[in-house]
C-alpha positions, -999 to 999 in steps of 0.1 A, spaced: -134 -677 313 -154 -709 314 -170 -722 282 -201 -717 295 -197 -680 304 -183 -677 270 -214 -691 255 -235 -666 273 -216 -633 269 -202 -636 232 -237 -630 217 -243 -601 240 -208 -587 229 -216 -593 191 -250 -578 195 -234 -546 211 -202 -547 191 -209 -566 158 -178 -580 142 -167 -562 110 -140 -569 84 -109 -558 93 -103 -544 56 -135 -527 46 -152 -524 82 -185 -538 67 -202 -562 92 -195 -599 89 -220 -624 85 -220 -654 110 -203 -675 88 -173 -649 84 -143 -643 106 -121 -616 104 -125 -606 67 -156 -608 45 -158 -627 14 -157 -597 -7 -124 -586 6 -110 -621 3 -122 -623 -34 -105 -590 -42 -70 -601 -33 -46 -602 -63 -32 -639 -68 4 -646 -76 13 -669 -105 48 -685 -104 53 -671 -140 46 -636 -133 74 -609 -135 79 -603 -100 81 -637 -85 104 -646 -114 124 -615 -104 125 -624 -68 136 -660 -75 167 -643 -95 176 -627 -64 177 -655 -45 194 -675 -69 221 -651 -69 226 -654 -33 224 -694 -34 203 -698 -2 165 -699 -11 160 -726 -36 123 -719 -43 99 -692 -38 61 -693 -33 36 -664 -25 -1 -665 -24 -10 -625 -27 4 -594 -41 10 -569 -13 2 -532 -20 1 -505 4 -29 -493 15 -43 -523 0 -65 -550 18 -38 -574 22 -21 -547 40 -49 -541 65 -54 -581 68 -17 -584 76 -14 -553 99 -47 -571 119 -26 -601 123 6 -585 133 -5 -556 157 -42 -566 163 -37 -599 183 -58 -616 157 -37 -651 159 -65 -672 145 -63 -650 115 -25 -661 109 -38 -698 110 -65 -688 84 -39 -671 62 -17 -703 68 -41 -726 55 -41 -707 22 -4 -708 21 -5 -746 30 -30 -750 0 -2 -735 -23 23 -756 -8 4 -788 -16 -1 -777 -51 36 -771 -58 54 -801 -64 89 -785 -55 75 -781 -17 61 -815 -13 91 -835 2 101 -812 26 106 -822 61 94 -792 82 81 -757 83 100 -728 103 86 -695 109 109 -666 104 116 -658 141 112 -624 160 140 -613 185 131 -619 222 126 -583 228 102 -578 199 82 -610 209 78 -597 245 65 -563 232 39 -579 207 32 -610 227 31 -637 198 49 -641 163 29 -637 137 47 -660 113 44 -690 140 5 -687 134 8 -689 97 31 -718 102 5 -737 125 -20 -732 93 3 -746 69 9 -777 94 -26 -782 94 -30 -786 57 3 -802 49 9 -822 81 44 -810 84 60 -802 118 62 -769 130 95 -761 145 104 -734 167 134 -746 184 156 -747 152 159 -711 144 168 -680 166 171 -643 160 201 -630 178 199 -593 168 170 -570 174 173 -553 141 159 -521 130 128 -519 109 134 -528 75 104 -504 60 127 -475 48 157 -493 41 172 -499 6 180 -533 -3 216 -529 6 207 -515 40 182 -545 44 208 -570 36 235 -556 60 207 -548 86 196 -588 87 230 -603 74 239 -620 107 210 -618 125 201 -656 125 217 -688 139 205 -725 141 203 -734 180 233 -751 191 226 -788 195 200 -788 166 222 -789 139 218 -826 134 181 -821 130 186 -797 100 214 -815 82 202 -828 50 167 -818 55 146 -800 31 131 -769 50 99 -744 41 107 -708 57 75 -691 64 72 -653 62 42 -629 62 55 -608 35 85 -609 13 96 -574 1 132 -577 -11 138 -610 6 168 -600 23 153 -614 57 145 -650 42 179 -650 27 196 -643 59 176 -672 75 184 -695 48 221 -689 50 219 -700 85 202 -731 77 226 -741 49 255 -731 70 241 -759 93 238 -783 69 202 -780 54 200 -796 22 176 -772 3 157 -743 18 123 -732 4 104 -699 10 66 -695 14 48 -663 21 14 -650 23 23 -618 3 48 -606 -20 53 -570 -22 48 -552 -57 
């Protein structure tokens, strides 16, 4: 569709189907996209000294794969952040991923542990799931992080080789077994990881099993340190 046609049609579409907040379904103002200001303001922020991130960091420390953890919001079922991320993952709202990524990027910039990273890598989807969904939501979050931090987004480094079952209803042990060997570094890309500090990007951290599996693959390829950043951390 040409830009001229878009400019003619979009006001008509917005009049007939006014854009609404994907969380509360209230009509959005002309300056708002996807989510209203009230719902953004209602999201509970994560502090690095809170019990949950400290506990999750302890899990990562036991595995010795993810060196540092950073999350922006707390994830609660049926809460606004779940509806926002659901809209990103299943509603084809790719620009929302970039918007969320910019928030993550600001958190990364403010955290001195993350400042000397060389690249950001999104947790990859298996090719079958990518074909079904049409995009990887974490890639768009990574693009938002990159816009804020200036770091390169690398989509050619980490590959998901197993189309694993959904993690949603699995225990911690089952999650770890499910994704344990699901990721590898692309053959021939090891030299681009060796000695580097890498930031892994995910949408929601629940137990950290997926990020741990990704980090182990990167560490096995020679990464000096793997950091993890996410939009949300599950309560």
